[in-house]
N, C-alpha and C positions, 0 to 999 in steps of 0.2 A: 241246771239250765237257768239263765237269767230270767227274772220275772219283770213284768211291766204293767202299766195301766195308762189310760188317757183321761185327762180332765178337759171336759168340753162344756158347751152351753147351747141353749136354743138360739141365741143371737149374740151379737157383739154387745159389749157394755154390761154384761150380766155379772161381772166380777171374777171371771175365770183366771185372769193373770194374778190378781191379788191372792186368790185362794190357792192357786198353784204355787206361788212363792211361799205362802204360809206353810203348805204341806212340805215343800222341799226343805225349808229352813228347819222345821220341827223334826223331820226325820234325821237331818244331819246332826242336830243337837242331841238326838238319841243315840248317835253313833252309827246310824245306818249309812252305808255307802250308796249314795243316791246320785244318779245322773239324769240329765234333762234334755229335752228336745222341744223345738217349736215347730208346729205344723205351718207350712206355707212360707212365703217370702217375708221375712221380718228380721231386721238387724238389731232391734232394741231389746225385745224380750229376752233373747238368749243371753245378753250381758247380765241381766238381772238373775236369770237362772244360774249363771256361773257364780255370781256373788252369793246366792243362797246355798249352792251345793259345794262350792270350793273347787269346782272342776269345770272345764270347758263344756259348753253346750253346743248343740248342732241344730241345723234346720233339716226338715224332711218334707219334701214337696212332690206329691205324686203326679202333678202335671209337668213340672219342669225336669224332674229326675226320672231316668229309666228305672225299672224294678231292681236291676242289679245294683245300681248305686244306692237306692233306698236300703236294700239288704246289707250292703257293705257298711254304710254309715250306722244303721241302727244296731246291727249285731256287734260292731266294734264298741259302740258306746255302752250297750247293755252288758257286754262281757266284762266290763270293769266296774260293775255296779251290783249291789244287792237288789235295788229297785230302780227301774228305768221309767221315768215319767215323761209323757208327751203332753204339752199344752196345745189345745186345739186352736183353730183359727175361725173367726166369724161364728156362724151357727154350725152345729155338728154336721149337717148334710149340705151346707152351702159350698159351692164350688163352681168351676167352669162347666159349660155344656160339653158333652162328649161321652165317651165310653166309661162305664163303671170301672172304678179303680184308677182312672187317669184324669180325675176332675180337680185335683188339688184340694180336696175336702178332707176334713178330719176323719169322716167316716171311711174314706179310702184307706187311711192308715190303720184304723181299727180292724178292718177286714183283712188288710194285707198282712198284718202282724198277729192277727187273732187275739187282740187285746181287749179287755173289758173297759167300759167307759163309766167314769163318774160324771154325772150331769149336774152342773151348777144352775140352780134356778133362782132368779131374782124375783122374789115374791112380794116386793114392796106394795104392789097394787093388786094382790091376788089372794084368794082364799082357797076353797076346795077345788077351784078350777085348775090349780096346779097339778092335780091328779090327772086331769084330762091331757095336759101337756105331756106328762110323763108317759101316759098310756100311748099316746100317739108316737112319741119318739121310740118307745120300746118296741112297737109293732111295725115301724116304718120299713126296716130292712133286717131280714133274718140274719144277715152276716154281721150285724152290729148289735152287741149286747150291752144294755144299760145295767150295770152291776150295782150301782148305788147312787144316791142323791145327796147333794149338799145344798141346803137352803141358804140363800143370802138375803140380808136386809129384812129379817123378821121383825115385826113391830113389837111383839110381846111374847111371853110364854104361851098365852092363850092362842095367839095367832099361829105360833109354831105347832102347837098341839092340834089345832083345827086342820092344818095342812097335813100333818103327819097321819092323822086319822083317816083322811081321804086317800092318801097314798098307800096306806097299810094293805088295802085289799089287793094291790098290784103285786105284792110280795117282792118289792124292790126296797131294800133298806135305806133309811135316811142315816147317813154317816156323819152328819154335822149340820149345824144351824148357826149362822152368824147374825147376831142381833144388829138392827139398823144403826144403833148408836155406836157399835163397835167397828162397823165397816168403815173403811177409809179409801179414798181414791189416790192413786199415785199421780203426781203432777204430769200434765201433758203439754205437748208442743205440736206444731202443725204436721209432723210426720209420725206422731205417736207419743209415747211416754218421753219425758225428759230422760236423757241417757243416764245409765247407771253410774258412769264415771263422774257425772256432775253432782252427785249426791255426796256431800261431805260427811253425812251421817249414815252411810249405807250399811255399815255393820250394825248400828243401832236399829235401823229400819228392819233388817232381817231378824234381829233378836225380838223385836216387837211382834213381827209376823209369826215367829215360832211360838211365842207365848200365847198369841191369839189362837193358833191352831191347837195347842195343847189344851186350852180351856174349852174350846167350842167344837172340836172335831173328835171323832173316835178314830184315832190314828192306828190303833191295833187292827181295827176292822178294815181301814183303808189299805193297810199293808197286806192283810189277808185276802183282799180282793184281787191283788196282782196275780197275773198268770204268766206262764212261760212265753217268752217272745219267740214266735215262729215266723218263718218267711215262706212265701210261695215260690220265690226264685232266688237261688243262691248268687252271691256276688261273683263266684267263679264259674257260673254256668257257661257251657261252651257256646261261643259266638255271641254272648250277651254284650250289649252296648254298655260300656262302663260309665259313659257320660262325663268323664273327667276332662276338664279343660287343661291344656298343656301349660306349663309355667311360661311366662313371657320372657324369661331369661334365666341365666344360671345364678346371678346375684341381683335380686329384685329390690330396688329402692321403693319402699312403701310409705307414702305419706300417712302419718298417724298422729292425730291430735283431735281437739274438739270440733274442728272444721272438717276433718276427714277421718271417719271412723266406720263407715258402712262397707265392710268386706266380710264375705261369708267364711266362717271357720273351715268348712270343708274344702274350700279352694286353697287356703293357705296350707292346710294339712296335706293336700294332694301335691302341691308344689314342693313342699319339703320332702315328701316321700319320693318324689322324682329326682331329688338331689339338689334342689334349688335352695339358696340362702335368702332369707327375708331380712332386709336391713331397713329399719324404721327411721324416719326423720320427720321433723315438724315444721311445715311451712309457717304456722303461726308464731314459731320461735325464730323465724327468718332463717331457717336452715335450708341450704340447697340439697338436691339429691347427692348422696355420697359418690365421689368420683370412682370408687372401686366397683360400683354397681354397673351392670350392663343393660338394665332396663329400668323404667320408672313407671309406677302405677299410682294414680291419684284416685282413690275411691270416693264414693259419695259421702254425704254428711250435711253440714250446715254452713257452707261458705258464705251464704247470704247474711248470716248473723255476725260474721267476722270480716265483712268486705273491707272495712277501713284498715284493719290490721294487715290483711292480705295485700291491699293496694300499696301499703308502705313497706312491704317485705321485699326490699330491693335485692338482697343476697339470694333469696329464694327465686324470685322471678328471673334475675340474671343467670343464676345457676342452672335453672331448668331449661332456659333457652340455649345455654352452652351445651348442656347435656344432650338436648334434642338434635344437635348438629351431627352427632355420631351414633346415637343410640335411641331405641324406641321409647316413646312416652305414650301412655294411654290413660284416659280419664273417663270415669263413669259418673253420670249424673252430676253431683256437685263438682267432681273433678273435671268433668267436661265443661262446666260453667267457668271454672278457673282457667282452663286452657284457651278460652275465648278472649275477645277484645275487652269486654267490660261486663260488670254486673250492676243492674239498677236495683238498689235496695228498696225495702218497704216504704221508705220516706221519699222515694223518687230521685235519690242521688246516684249518679253514675260513677262507679269506681273502676279504674283501669285494672285489668288482669294481665296475664302473661302474654297474650297476643299470639300464641302459637297456632291458633286456628282463627278463622275469620268471622265467626258468629258472635253475637252479643245476646245476653239474656237479661230478663227482668223478673223481679219478685214484687214489683209495685202493685200490680193487679193480679192477685193470686187466682190461679185456675188449676184445679186438680187434674193431673194426668195419671191415671191409674189403670193397671191391668197387666195380664200376662202378655208376653211378646215372644214371637219366634223370628229370629233374624237370620237371613241368608247373607253371608259375607260376600261382598262384591270383589274383594281381592285378598291376597294373602296378608296375614298380620298376626298380631299377638294373640288374638282370639281363636285363630285357626286358619286353615287354608281357604282359598277362594271356593265358594259354593257350600262351605260348612254351615250347617244349621246350629245356631246357639239359642237355647231357651232361657228365658229369664223374665224380667218384669220392669215396668216403669212405675214410679211412685214419687211425684214431685209437684210442686205448686208453681215453679218457675216456668217461664215461656221464652221461646226464641223471639226476639224483636228484630234481629238482623240475622239472616241465614248465612251470609257469607258466600264465597264462591269456591269453597273447598270441595274436593271429590267426596261423595257420600261413602259411608262406611258399610252400610248394609241395607237390604230391603227388608222391611218390617211387616209382619202380619200379626193380627190380633188373635185372641184365643179361639175365635171361630173361623180362622183361616182367611179373613178378609185382608187384602193388601192395604196397608196404611201408607205405603210409599217408601221412598228412600230416606234414610235418616243418618244422623251422626256426621262426622267429618274426618277427612284424612288430608294431611299436608306433609309430604315427605315422610319422616319417621314418626310423626305425631298423629294419633287417632283418638277419637272420643265419641261418646254417645250418651244420651239420657238413659239408655237401656242398661240395666244391671244383668250381667251374665250369671247363670246358675249352673247350667250343665250343657254339654255338647251332644249333638246327635238328633236326627229326626225320628224319635222313638214314639 
Protein backbone atom coordinates (compact mmCIF):
# COMPACT_ATOMS: atom_id res chain seq x y z
CA UNK A 1 0.00 0.00 0.00
CA UNK A 2 1.36 3.50 -0.84
CA UNK A 3 2.72 5.50 2.09
CA UNK A 4 2.57 9.22 2.72
CA UNK A 5 3.17 12.10 5.11
CA UNK A 6 2.26 15.76 5.49
CA UNK A 7 4.64 18.69 6.01
CA UNK A 8 2.90 21.50 7.89
CA UNK A 9 3.66 24.43 10.19
CA UNK A 10 2.01 26.47 12.95
CA UNK A 11 1.69 29.50 10.64
CA UNK A 12 2.46 30.83 7.18
CA UNK A 13 6.03 31.94 6.55
CA UNK A 14 7.63 29.23 8.69
CA UNK A 15 9.53 27.79 5.72
CA UNK A 16 7.40 24.75 4.89
CA UNK A 17 7.55 25.26 1.10
CA UNK A 18 11.34 25.45 1.04
CA UNK A 19 11.64 22.46 3.37
CA UNK A 20 9.06 20.46 1.42
CA UNK A 21 10.94 21.11 -1.82
CA UNK A 22 14.23 20.13 -0.16
CA UNK A 23 12.77 16.82 1.06
CA UNK A 24 11.19 16.08 -2.32
CA UNK A 25 14.36 16.84 -4.25
CA UNK A 26 16.58 14.83 -1.89
CA UNK A 27 14.32 11.78 -2.03
CA UNK A 28 14.26 11.94 -5.81
CA UNK A 29 18.08 12.15 -5.88
CA UNK A 30 18.12 8.97 -3.79
CA UNK A 31 16.04 7.19 -6.39
CA UNK A 32 12.82 7.27 -4.36
CA UNK A 33 9.71 7.60 -6.51
CA UNK A 34 8.08 10.55 -4.79
CA UNK A 35 4.85 12.39 -5.65
CA UNK A 36 3.52 15.59 -4.12
CA UNK A 37 0.33 17.52 -3.45
CA UNK A 38 -0.50 20.97 -2.12
CA UNK A 39 -3.25 21.52 0.41
CA UNK A 40 -5.74 24.19 -0.56
CA UNK A 41 -6.10 26.47 -3.58
CA UNK A 42 -2.61 27.21 -4.91
CA UNK A 43 -1.32 27.30 -8.47
CA UNK A 44 2.33 28.11 -7.86
CA UNK A 45 3.65 25.62 -5.28
CA UNK A 46 2.56 22.52 -7.27
CA UNK A 47 4.73 23.65 -10.20
CA UNK A 48 7.75 23.69 -7.88
CA UNK A 49 6.69 20.27 -6.55
CA UNK A 50 6.64 18.96 -10.11
CA UNK A 51 10.11 20.34 -10.77
CA UNK A 52 11.46 18.73 -7.58
CA UNK A 53 9.84 15.31 -8.15
CA UNK A 54 9.84 15.09 -11.94
CA UNK A 55 6.12 14.30 -11.90
CA UNK A 56 2.90 16.30 -11.99
CA UNK A 57 1.59 17.50 -8.63
CA UNK A 58 -2.02 17.97 -7.53
CA UNK A 59 -4.13 20.11 -5.20
CA UNK A 60 -6.24 18.65 -2.39
CA UNK A 61 -8.88 20.93 -0.90
CA UNK A 62 -11.34 19.60 1.68
CA UNK A 63 -13.64 22.66 1.42
CA UNK A 64 -13.96 22.85 -2.35
CA UNK A 65 -13.71 19.12 -3.16
CA UNK A 66 -16.14 16.41 -2.05
CA UNK A 67 -14.58 13.45 -0.19
CA UNK A 68 -14.94 11.22 -3.25
CA UNK A 69 -12.82 13.59 -5.37
CA UNK A 70 -10.21 13.89 -2.61
CA UNK A 71 -10.03 10.10 -2.48
CA UNK A 72 -9.78 9.79 -6.24
CA UNK A 73 -6.99 12.34 -6.60
CA UNK A 74 -4.90 11.23 -3.63
CA UNK A 75 -5.12 7.52 -4.24
CA UNK A 76 -4.22 7.93 -7.91
CA UNK A 77 -1.19 10.11 -7.11
CA UNK A 78 -0.04 7.90 -4.25
CA UNK A 79 -0.45 4.70 -6.25
CA UNK A 80 2.36 5.83 -8.56
CA UNK A 81 4.77 6.64 -5.73
CA UNK A 82 6.97 5.12 -3.07
CA UNK A 83 6.26 8.18 -0.90
CA UNK A 84 3.39 10.66 -1.23
CA UNK A 85 4.09 14.07 0.36
CA UNK A 86 1.43 16.72 0.98
CA UNK A 87 2.54 20.29 1.69
CA UNK A 88 0.17 22.06 4.04
CA UNK A 89 -1.43 25.47 3.72
CA UNK A 90 -1.20 28.31 6.28
CA UNK A 91 -1.10 26.91 9.83
CA UNK A 92 -1.88 23.22 10.38
CA UNK A 93 -5.35 23.84 11.83
CA UNK A 94 -6.18 27.02 9.90
CA UNK A 95 -9.21 26.84 7.63
CA UNK A 96 -12.72 28.03 6.97
CA UNK A 97 -15.46 27.93 9.60
CA UNK A 98 -17.66 24.89 9.31
CA UNK A 99 -17.85 21.19 9.98
CA UNK A 100 -14.75 19.23 10.86
CA UNK A 101 -13.23 17.64 7.79
CA UNK A 102 -14.69 20.29 5.44
CA UNK A 103 -12.71 23.38 6.46
CA UNK A 104 -10.00 23.36 3.81
CA UNK A 105 -7.34 22.90 6.47
CA UNK A 106 -4.22 20.76 6.39
CA UNK A 107 -5.51 19.00 9.50
CA UNK A 108 -8.57 17.87 7.51
CA UNK A 109 -6.29 16.02 5.10
CA UNK A 110 -4.23 14.49 7.91
CA UNK A 111 -7.38 13.05 9.45
CA UNK A 112 -9.01 12.13 6.13
CA UNK A 113 -6.03 10.11 4.90
CA UNK A 114 -4.73 9.09 8.34
CA UNK A 115 -1.30 10.55 7.59
CA UNK A 116 1.42 11.63 10.04
CA UNK A 117 2.48 15.27 10.18
CA UNK A 118 6.01 16.68 10.18
CA UNK A 119 5.77 20.07 11.86
CA UNK A 120 8.12 22.81 10.66
CA UNK A 121 9.00 25.25 13.45
CA UNK A 122 10.58 28.63 12.74
CA UNK A 123 12.61 29.05 15.95
CA UNK A 124 14.49 32.23 15.00
CA UNK A 125 13.08 34.09 18.00
CA UNK A 126 12.37 31.17 20.29
CA UNK A 127 14.07 28.83 22.74
CA UNK A 128 12.50 26.26 25.05
CA UNK A 129 9.08 27.78 24.35
CA UNK A 130 9.14 25.82 21.09
CA UNK A 131 8.33 22.75 23.19
CA UNK A 132 5.11 24.38 24.36
CA UNK A 133 4.12 25.00 20.76
CA UNK A 134 4.78 21.36 19.90
CA UNK A 135 2.84 20.18 22.96
CA UNK A 136 -0.15 22.28 22.01
CA UNK A 137 -0.20 21.12 18.39
CA UNK A 138 0.26 17.49 19.40
CA UNK A 139 -2.65 17.59 21.84
CA UNK A 140 -5.04 19.81 19.91
CA UNK A 141 -6.81 17.15 17.82
CA UNK A 142 -6.57 13.41 18.53
CA UNK A 143 -7.20 12.71 14.82
CA UNK A 144 -3.99 14.55 13.87
CA UNK A 145 -0.67 13.01 14.87
CA UNK A 146 2.55 15.03 15.00
CA UNK A 147 5.18 12.42 14.09
CA UNK A 148 8.28 14.59 13.86
CA UNK A 149 9.69 18.10 14.03
CA UNK A 150 11.93 20.02 11.63
CA UNK A 151 13.50 23.13 13.12
CA UNK A 152 14.06 26.09 10.81
CA UNK A 153 16.40 29.05 11.27
CA UNK A 154 18.36 27.81 14.27
CA UNK A 155 20.96 30.41 15.33
CA UNK A 156 23.68 28.00 16.49
CA UNK A 157 24.34 24.44 17.61
CA UNK A 158 23.71 25.56 21.17
CA UNK A 159 20.36 27.06 20.14
CA UNK A 160 19.38 23.81 18.42
CA UNK A 161 20.43 21.70 21.41
CA UNK A 162 18.49 23.90 23.83
CA UNK A 163 15.29 23.49 21.84
CA UNK A 164 15.89 19.77 21.28
CA UNK A 165 16.34 19.23 24.99
CA UNK A 166 13.01 20.91 25.74
CA UNK A 167 11.15 18.90 23.09
CA UNK A 168 12.74 15.57 24.07
CA UNK A 169 10.32 15.07 26.96
CA UNK A 170 7.40 15.08 24.48
CA UNK A 171 8.73 11.95 22.75
CA UNK A 172 8.35 13.55 19.34
CA UNK A 173 11.61 13.24 17.41
CA UNK A 174 13.43 16.13 15.75
CA UNK A 175 14.14 14.96 12.21
CA UNK A 176 16.10 17.96 11.00
CA UNK A 177 17.38 21.40 11.88
CA UNK A 178 18.13 24.06 9.29
CA UNK A 179 20.63 26.73 10.40
CA UNK A 180 19.62 30.34 9.90
CA UNK A 181 22.57 31.07 7.58
CA UNK A 182 21.65 28.08 5.40
CA UNK A 183 17.96 28.90 5.05
CA UNK A 184 16.93 30.92 2.02
CA UNK A 185 13.70 32.34 0.74
CA UNK A 186 12.32 31.78 -2.73
CA UNK A 187 11.52 35.06 -4.54
CA UNK A 188 7.93 36.21 -4.22
CA UNK A 189 5.40 38.21 -6.20
CA UNK A 190 1.99 39.62 -5.31
CA UNK A 191 0.18 36.27 -5.72
CA UNK A 192 2.88 34.18 -4.03
CA UNK A 193 6.18 32.80 -5.25
CA UNK A 194 7.63 33.79 -8.60
CA UNK A 195 6.48 30.97 -10.86
CA UNK A 196 8.68 27.92 -11.32
CA UNK A 197 8.86 28.40 -15.08
CA UNK A 198 10.44 31.83 -14.62
CA UNK A 199 13.50 30.43 -12.85
CA UNK A 200 16.25 29.90 -15.42
CA UNK A 201 18.25 27.92 -12.86
CA UNK A 202 15.43 25.74 -11.56
CA UNK A 203 17.43 22.53 -11.86
CA UNK A 204 20.32 24.10 -9.94
CA UNK A 205 17.88 25.31 -7.30
CA UNK A 206 16.43 21.85 -6.72
CA UNK A 207 19.96 20.39 -6.59
CA UNK A 208 20.90 22.92 -3.95
CA UNK A 209 17.78 22.09 -1.94
CA UNK A 210 18.51 18.37 -2.17
CA UNK A 211 22.07 18.92 -0.89
CA UNK A 212 20.72 21.04 1.95
CA UNK A 213 18.29 18.29 2.97
CA UNK A 214 20.97 15.59 2.87
CA UNK A 215 23.17 17.69 5.13
CA UNK A 216 20.64 18.86 7.68
CA UNK A 217 17.73 16.36 7.72
CA UNK A 218 17.48 12.72 8.76
CA UNK A 219 15.95 11.56 5.50
CA UNK A 220 15.88 7.90 6.52
CA UNK A 221 13.83 8.81 9.59
CA UNK A 222 11.54 11.03 7.51
CA UNK A 223 10.85 8.17 5.11
CA UNK A 224 10.27 5.80 8.03
CA UNK A 225 7.67 8.22 9.39
CA UNK A 226 5.42 7.78 6.35
CA UNK A 227 2.34 5.59 6.82
CA UNK A 228 -0.16 3.94 4.44
CA UNK A 229 -2.54 6.34 2.73
CA UNK A 230 -6.09 5.44 3.73
CA UNK A 231 -9.38 7.09 2.83
CA UNK A 232 -12.68 7.37 4.65
CA UNK A 233 -14.71 7.39 1.41
CA UNK A 234 -13.76 5.69 -1.82
CA UNK A 235 -13.95 7.52 -5.11
CA UNK A 236 -16.40 4.93 -6.42
CA UNK A 237 -18.79 5.07 -3.46
CA UNK A 238 -22.40 4.65 -4.56
CA UNK A 239 -24.07 7.99 -5.09
CA UNK A 240 -20.95 9.97 -4.17
CA UNK A 241 -20.62 13.40 -5.71
CA UNK A 242 -17.50 13.25 -7.88
CA UNK A 243 -17.15 17.03 -8.12
CA UNK A 244 -15.68 16.81 -11.62
CA UNK A 245 -16.33 19.84 -13.84
CA UNK A 246 -17.31 18.89 -17.40
CA UNK A 247 -14.90 19.78 -20.22
CA UNK A 248 -15.95 23.04 -21.92
CA UNK A 249 -15.53 21.39 -25.32
CA UNK A 250 -14.14 18.42 -27.21
CA UNK A 251 -11.05 20.36 -28.35
CA UNK A 252 -10.14 23.06 -25.83
CA UNK A 253 -7.87 25.95 -26.83
CA UNK A 254 -6.01 26.71 -23.59
CA UNK A 255 -4.03 29.96 -23.27
CA UNK A 256 -0.68 29.05 -21.75
CA UNK A 257 2.31 31.31 -21.18
CA UNK A 258 3.67 33.61 -18.45
CA UNK A 259 0.48 35.69 -18.49
CA UNK A 260 -1.87 32.67 -18.39
CA UNK A 261 -0.71 29.76 -16.27
CA UNK A 262 -3.14 29.27 -13.38
CA UNK A 263 -5.13 26.15 -14.18
CA UNK A 264 -5.57 23.23 -11.82
CA UNK A 265 -3.99 19.95 -12.98
CA UNK A 266 -6.97 17.91 -11.81
CA UNK A 267 -9.26 19.86 -14.16
CA UNK A 268 -7.07 19.19 -17.19
CA UNK A 269 -6.71 15.53 -16.21
CA UNK A 270 -10.48 15.18 -15.84
CA UNK A 271 -11.11 16.83 -19.20
CA UNK A 272 -8.62 14.51 -20.90
CA UNK A 273 -10.17 11.50 -19.14
CA UNK A 274 -13.53 12.58 -20.58
CA UNK A 275 -12.04 12.46 -24.08
CA UNK A 276 -11.23 16.16 -24.54
CA UNK A 277 -8.07 17.37 -26.28
CA UNK A 278 -6.12 20.30 -24.79
CA UNK A 279 -4.54 22.56 -27.43
CA UNK A 280 -2.21 25.18 -25.93
CA UNK A 281 -1.54 28.56 -27.50
CA UNK A 282 0.28 31.72 -26.37
CA UNK A 283 -1.40 35.14 -26.41
CA UNK A 284 1.95 36.71 -25.44
CA UNK A 285 3.37 35.28 -28.69
CA UNK A 286 0.40 36.86 -30.49
CA UNK A 287 -1.15 33.49 -31.27
CA UNK A 288 -4.94 33.29 -31.80
CA UNK A 289 -6.96 30.32 -30.53
CA UNK A 290 -6.43 27.43 -32.94
CA UNK A 291 -9.24 27.19 -35.48
CA UNK A 292 -9.68 23.44 -34.96
CA UNK A 293 -10.67 24.02 -31.31
CA UNK A 294 -14.35 24.19 -30.38
CA UNK A 295 -13.93 26.13 -27.11
CA UNK A 296 -11.39 28.52 -25.60
CA UNK A 297 -10.27 28.85 -21.97
CA UNK A 298 -8.23 31.80 -20.68
CA UNK A 299 -6.94 30.87 -17.21
CA UNK A 300 -5.66 33.21 -14.55
CA UNK A 301 -2.11 34.45 -14.26
CA UNK A 302 -0.37 37.79 -14.53
CA UNK A 303 -1.80 39.71 -17.50
CA UNK A 304 -1.24 42.97 -15.59
CA UNK A 305 2.53 42.39 -15.85
CA UNK A 306 2.25 41.92 -19.62
CA UNK A 307 -0.47 44.45 -20.45
CA UNK A 308 1.69 46.25 -23.07
CA UNK A 309 2.39 43.03 -24.96
CA UNK A 310 -1.21 41.88 -24.81
CA UNK A 311 -2.49 45.26 -26.00
CA UNK A 312 -0.25 44.98 -29.07
CA UNK A 313 -1.14 41.32 -29.76
CA UNK A 314 -3.44 42.05 -32.71
CA UNK A 315 -3.52 38.50 -34.12
CA UNK A 316 -4.54 37.20 -30.69
CA UNK A 317 -7.25 39.80 -30.04
CA UNK A 318 -8.66 39.62 -33.55
CA UNK A 319 -8.49 35.83 -33.52
CA UNK A 320 -10.30 35.42 -30.23
CA UNK A 321 -13.03 37.85 -31.29
CA UNK A 322 -13.52 35.81 -34.47
CA UNK A 323 -13.49 32.60 -32.42
CA UNK A 324 -16.18 33.93 -30.06
CA UNK A 325 -18.59 34.51 -32.93
CA UNK A 326 -19.23 30.77 -33.18
CA UNK A 327 -17.69 29.06 -30.13
CA UNK A 328 -17.61 29.53 -26.35
CA UNK A 329 -14.83 31.51 -24.68
CA UNK A 330 -14.34 31.57 -20.91
CA UNK A 331 -11.91 33.51 -18.76
CA UNK A 332 -10.96 33.11 -15.10
CA UNK A 333 -9.48 35.96 -13.06
CA UNK A 334 -6.61 37.19 -15.28
CA UNK A 335 -8.38 35.69 -18.28
CA UNK A 336 -11.52 37.58 -17.25
CA UNK A 337 -9.49 40.81 -17.14
CA UNK A 338 -8.24 40.25 -20.70
CA UNK A 339 -11.79 39.60 -21.96
CA UNK A 340 -12.75 43.10 -20.76
CA UNK A 341 -12.34 46.51 -22.34
CA UNK A 342 -9.05 47.51 -20.70
CA UNK A 343 -6.55 46.92 -17.90
CA UNK A 344 -5.08 49.80 -15.93
CA UNK A 345 -1.56 48.75 -14.95
CA UNK A 346 0.33 49.62 -11.75
CA UNK A 347 1.59 52.84 -13.33
CA UNK A 348 -1.91 54.08 -14.15
CA UNK A 349 -1.71 53.42 -17.90
CA UNK A 350 -4.84 52.00 -19.54
CA UNK A 351 -4.16 49.21 -22.02
CA UNK A 352 -6.94 48.06 -24.39
CA UNK A 353 -7.89 44.38 -24.16
CA UNK A 354 -10.11 42.16 -26.32
CA UNK A 355 -13.40 43.95 -25.54
CA UNK A 356 -15.44 40.75 -25.59
CA UNK A 357 -17.06 41.77 -22.28
CA UNK A 358 -17.99 45.23 -21.10
CA UNK A 359 -16.05 45.58 -17.85
CA UNK A 360 -12.70 47.26 -17.22
CA UNK A 361 -10.19 46.42 -14.48
CA UNK A 362 -7.39 48.19 -12.66
CA UNK A 363 -4.24 47.14 -10.87
CA UNK A 364 -3.23 50.74 -10.07
CA UNK A 365 -4.62 50.66 -6.53
CA UNK A 366 -4.03 47.16 -5.30
CA UNK A 367 -6.74 45.65 -3.11
CA UNK A 368 -6.65 42.04 -2.00
CA UNK A 369 -9.71 39.95 -2.87
CA UNK A 370 -9.26 36.58 -1.20
CA UNK A 371 -11.43 33.72 -0.07
CA UNK A 372 -13.42 30.62 -0.91
CA UNK A 373 -16.48 31.14 -3.10
CA UNK A 374 -19.60 29.10 -3.88
CA UNK A 375 -21.14 30.17 -7.19
CA UNK A 376 -24.66 29.32 -8.34
CA UNK A 377 -24.73 29.58 -12.13
CA UNK A 378 -27.42 31.86 -13.47
CA UNK A 379 -27.68 30.14 -16.87
CA UNK A 380 -26.27 27.17 -18.76
CA UNK A 381 -22.63 27.47 -19.78
CA UNK A 382 -19.20 25.89 -19.86
CA UNK A 383 -19.06 25.58 -16.05
CA UNK A 384 -22.31 23.61 -15.94
CA UNK A 385 -26.08 23.91 -16.21
CA UNK A 386 -28.20 26.69 -14.74
CA UNK A 387 -28.48 26.34 -10.97
CA UNK A 388 -25.27 24.29 -10.66
CA UNK A 389 -23.12 25.11 -7.64
CA UNK A 390 -19.42 25.47 -8.41
CA UNK A 391 -16.93 25.76 -5.57
CA UNK A 392 -13.65 27.61 -5.86
CA UNK A 393 -11.89 30.74 -4.72
CA UNK A 394 -10.83 34.29 -5.50
CA UNK A 395 -7.26 35.55 -5.11
CA UNK A 396 -6.40 38.78 -6.90
CA UNK A 397 -5.38 42.39 -6.34
CA UNK A 398 -7.14 43.87 -9.36
CA UNK A 399 -10.53 45.55 -9.08
CA UNK A 400 -13.42 46.34 -11.38
CA UNK A 401 -13.45 50.03 -12.26
CA UNK A 402 -16.27 49.67 -14.80
CA UNK A 403 -18.82 46.91 -14.34
CA UNK A 404 -20.25 47.03 -17.84
CA UNK A 405 -23.78 45.99 -18.76
CA UNK A 406 -23.31 42.28 -19.46
CA UNK A 407 -25.52 39.62 -17.90
CA UNK A 408 -24.02 38.27 -14.68
CA UNK A 409 -22.56 34.78 -14.74
CA UNK A 410 -23.30 33.60 -11.20
CA UNK A 411 -24.55 34.48 -7.74
CA UNK A 412 -21.62 34.29 -5.35
CA UNK A 413 -21.55 33.36 -1.67
CA UNK A 414 -18.57 33.46 0.65
CA UNK A 415 -17.29 30.66 2.84
CA UNK A 416 -19.85 31.43 5.55
CA UNK A 417 -22.76 31.35 3.09
CA UNK A 418 -23.25 35.13 2.92
CA UNK A 419 -24.49 36.36 -0.45
CA UNK A 420 -21.88 38.61 -2.07
CA UNK A 421 -24.09 39.37 -5.04
CA UNK A 422 -23.98 38.62 -8.72
CA UNK A 423 -20.60 38.46 -10.37
CA UNK A 424 -18.83 37.78 -13.62
CA UNK A 425 -20.16 38.49 -17.06
CA UNK A 426 -21.85 36.83 -20.03
CA UNK A 427 -22.23 38.21 -23.52
CA UNK A 428 -23.28 35.77 -26.19
CA UNK A 429 -20.87 32.83 -26.10
CA UNK A 430 -18.35 34.68 -23.92
CA UNK A 431 -18.24 34.26 -20.14
CA UNK A 432 -15.82 35.21 -17.40
CA UNK A 433 -15.37 35.82 -13.71
CA UNK A 434 -12.71 36.56 -11.10
CA UNK A 435 -13.78 33.28 -9.51
CA UNK A 436 -11.51 30.22 -10.03
CA UNK A 437 -13.49 26.97 -10.31
CA UNK A 438 -12.22 23.91 -8.43
CA UNK A 439 -15.11 21.43 -8.20
CA UNK A 440 -18.81 21.07 -8.90
CA UNK A 441 -21.63 20.26 -6.51
CA UNK A 442 -23.18 21.59 -3.31
CA UNK A 443 -21.40 19.08 -1.13
